[in-house]
C-alpha positions in Angstrom: 14.9 -14.3 5.7 13.6 -11.8 3.1 10.8 -9.3 3.5 9.2 -6.7 1.2 7.9 -3.4 2.5 5.0 -3.2 0.1 4.0 0.4 1.0 6.5 3.1 2.1 6.8 6.8 1.6 10.6 7.0 2.2 10.8 9.6 -0.6 9.2 12.2 1.7 11.1 15.0 3.3 11.2 13.3 6.7 14.0 11.0 5.2 16.0 13.6 3.3 18.7 13.8 5.9 18.9 10.1 6.7 17.7 8.1 3.7 21.0 6.3 3.1 21.0 5.0 6.6 17.3 4.1 6.5 18.0 2.0 3.4 21.1 0.5 5.0 19.1 -0.6 8.1 16.4 -2.0 5.9 18.9 -4.1 4.0 20.4 -5.3 7.3 17.0 -6.5 8.4 16.5 -8.6 5.3 14.3 -6.3 3.4 15.0 -6.8 -0.3 12.5 -4.5 -1.9 10.6 -1.3 -0.9 7.6 -0.2 -2.9 6.7 3.5 -3.2 3.1 4.7 -3.7 2.5 8.1 -5.3 0.3 10.8 -3.8 0.0 13.6 -6.3 1.8 15.7 -8.9 4.3 17.1 -6.4 5.5 13.7 -5.1 6.3 12.3 -8.6 9.9 13.8 -8.9 10.6 12.7 -5.3 9.7 9.1 -6.1 11.6 9.1 -9.3 14.7 10.5 -7.6 14.7 7.8 -5.0 14.1 5.0 -7.5 17.0 6.4 -9.6 19.2 6.4 -6.6 18.3 2.8 -5.5 17.5 0.9 -8.7 16.2 -2.7 -8.3 15.5 -1.9 -4.7 12.9 0.9 -4.7 10.0 0.4 -7.0 7.5 3.2 -8.0 3.8 3.2 -8.3 1.7 5.9 -9.9 -1.7 7.3 -8.8 -3.7 10.2 -7.4 -4.4 9.9 -3.7 -8.1 10.6 -2.6 -7.1 13.4 -0.2 -5.5 15.2 -3.2 -8.9 15.2 -5.1 -11.0 18.3 -5.3 -13.3 20.0 -7.8 -10.3 20.7 -10.1 -9.2 17.1 -10.3 -9.3 16.7 -14.0 -5.9 18.3 -15.0 -4.2 16.5 -12.1 -5.7 13.1 -13.1 -4.6 13.7 -16.7 -1.1 14.5 -15.6 -0.9 11.4 -13.5 -2.2 9.2 -16.4 0.5 10.6 -18.7 3.2 9.4 -16.3 2.6 5.8 -17.4 3.9 6.8 -20.9 7.3 7.6 -19.5 9.4 4.6 -20.5 12.2 5.5 -18.1 10.2 4.1 -15.2 8.3 0.8 -14.8 5.4 1.6 -12.5 4.4 -1.6 -10.8 0.9 -0.5 -9.7 -1.8 2.1 -9.9 -1.6 3.6 -6.5 -2.2 5.0 -4.0 -5.8 5.4 -4.9 -9.2 5.1 -3.2 -11.6 6.9 -1.0 -11.1 8.9 2.2 -14.1 10.0 4.1 -12.3 10.5 7.4 -11.1 14.1 6.9 -13.7 15.5 4.5 -16.7 14.3 2.6 -17.0 17.5 0.5 -15.6 15.9 -2.6 -17.0 12.4 -2.3 -18.5 12.5 -5.8 -15.2 13.6 -7.3 -13.3 11.0 -5.3 -15.5 8.2 -6.7 -15.0 9.4 -10.2 -11.3 9.6 -9.9 -11.1 6.3 -8.1 -13.1 4.5 -10.7 -11.2 6.1 -13.6 -7.9 4.8 -12.1 -9.4 1.3 -11.5 -10.1 1.3 -15.3 -6.5 2.4 -16.0 -5.3 -0.7 -14.1 -7.4 -3.0 -16.3 -6.0 -1.3 -19.4 -2.4 -1.4 -18.1 -2.8 -4.8 -16.6 -1.5 -3.5 -13.3 -2.6 -4.1 -9.7 -4.2 -1.3 -7.7 -3.1 -0.1 -4.2 -6.2 1.0 -2.4 -6.5 3.6 0.4 -9.8 3.3 2.2 -10.6 5.3 5.3 -14.1 5.2 6.7 -15.1 4.1 3.2 -14.8 0.3 2.9 -18.4 -0.3 1.7 -18.1 2.5 -0.9 -14.8 1.2 -2.1 -16.2 -2.3 -2.6 -19.1 -0.9 -4.5 -16.7 0.9 -6.9 -14.7 -2.2 -7.4 -17.8 -4.2 -8.2 -19.1 -1.5 -10.5 -15.9 -1.5 -12.5 -15.4 -5.2 -12.4 -14.0 -7.2 -9.5 -13.1 -10.1 -11.7 -11.0 -7.8 -13.9 -9.1 -6.1 -11.1 -6.4 -7.2 -8.6 -4.6 -5.4 -5.9 -4.3 -4.7 -2.2 -6.3 -3.0 0.5 -3.4 -1.0 2.0 -3.2 -0.4 5.8 -6.1 -2.6 6.7 -7.2 -2.1 10.3 -10.9 -2.8 10.1 -13.2 -4.9 12.2 -14.4 -8.4 11.4 -17.4 -7.2 9.5 -15.2 -5.1 7.2 -12.8 -8.0 6.7 -15.7 -10.2 5.6 -16.5 -7.5 3.0 -13.1 -7.9 1.5 -12.5 -11.6 1.6 -14.8 -12.4 -1.3 -12.7 -10.2 -3.6 -10.3 -13.1 -4.3 -7.9 -11.1 -6.5 -7.1 -8.7 -3.6 -4.6 -8.9 -0.8 -4.9 -7.4 2.7 -2.0 -5.0 3.5 -1.0 -5.2 7.2 1.3 -2.7 9.0 2.0 -1.4 12.5 -1.7 -1.0 13.3 -1.8 -4.7 14.1 0.5 -4.1 17.0 -1.4 -1.3 18.6 -3.0 -1.9 22.0 -6.3 -0.3 21.0 -6.6 -2.3 17.8 -8.8 -5.4 17.6 -7.3 -6.5 14.3 -5.3 -9.3 16.0 -8.6 -10.9 17.1 -10.0 -11.6 13.6 -7.2 -11.3 11.1 -6.6 -15.1 11.2 -9.9 -15.4 9.3 -7.9 -14.2 6.2 -5.7 -16.9 4.9 -2.0 -16.2 5.0 -1.8 -16.3 1.2 -3.9 -13.2 1.1 -1.6 -11.1 3.4 1.2 -8.7 2.5 3.1 -6.5 4.9 4.0 -2.9 4.8 5.2 0.0 7.0 3.4 3.1 5.5 6.5 4.9 6.7 6.8 7.5 8.1 3.4 6.8 9.6 2.0 4.2 11.9 5.2 3.0 13.5 4.6 -0.4 15.3 5.1 -1.1 18.9 7.7 -0.7 20.4 8.4 2.3 18.2 5.1 4.1 18.6 5.5 7.9 18.3 8.7 7.6 16.3 9.2 8.2 12.5 8.4 4.8 11.0 10.9 3.2 8.7 11.1 0.0 6.6 13.3 -1.9 9.2 10.5 -1.7 11.7 8.5 -4.0 9.5 10.1 -6.9 11.3 7.8 -6.1 14.3 4.8 -6.5 12.0 6.0 -9.9 10.9 6.6 -11.0 14.5 3.0 -10.1 15.4 1.7 -12.0 12.4 3.7 -15.0 13.5 1.8 -14.9 16.8 -1.6 -14.4 15.1 -1.1 -17.3 12.6 0.7 -19.5 15.2 3.7 -20.0 13.0 7.3 -18.9 12.8 8.9 -15.7 11.5 10.4 -17.5 8.5 7.0 -18.8 7.3 5.5 -15.3 7.6 8.4 -13.7 5.7 8.4 -16.4 3.0 4.7 -16.3 2.4 4.2 -12.6 2.5 7.2 -12.1 0.2 5.8 -14.5 -2.3 2.4 -12.8 -2.1 3.9 -9.4 -2.8 6.1 -10.7 -5.6 3.2 -12.4 -7.3 0.8 -9.4 -6.9 3.3 -6.8 -8.2 5.1 -9.2 -10.6 8.5 -8.6 -9.0 10.3 -11.4 -10.8 
């Protein structure tokens, strides 16, 4: 059984003292790739270091996270864009990008500009996008449609929305739905309607160190815990773990062209 953790921040300081063991446990669980989304300028050397240390296992993305956007976004955005010119690294996606209206709506206008600019990069670079959306599904969909839904492909990372929000995403046929530990939470209703999304539209992730699944709630999340997400999906889709692992792995490999 092989799995791909399609969204993990194991380059962060939480893993600095235990990263080798975290990778070892991931390999032992059958995880054969871990994909690393960028956040801002400061996270770039961390991602590059981890990818250098674990080549052909950890794969980098490049983007500017919406919570890192403010009125002085332009130099940061230009710096991020230049990273794609660094031939030492093959960035597999533009991400993590999107809109976040949960914490602060002060820079909504700037977030939209930065998000749409990065969507346009993905078209020019022929790369998928990894979208962060918090309290902003409808606005994110509007941005995608404005830039060109038929020209874009990607994943809605960490989806935990209601049935209405899922129905907003399903018509975007070039986009996957990223599922993590949220689906195991007792207060989540995701398990009630996720089956409306076909399994060939699902990829799985941890978002480590965040959102550890049951039975690890409250702990630092890590890639090996993704097995619990796969088990929950097997219940939702009324199939076995092998089918979940096989289909979600194929989905991730196709989206990110990990061949």
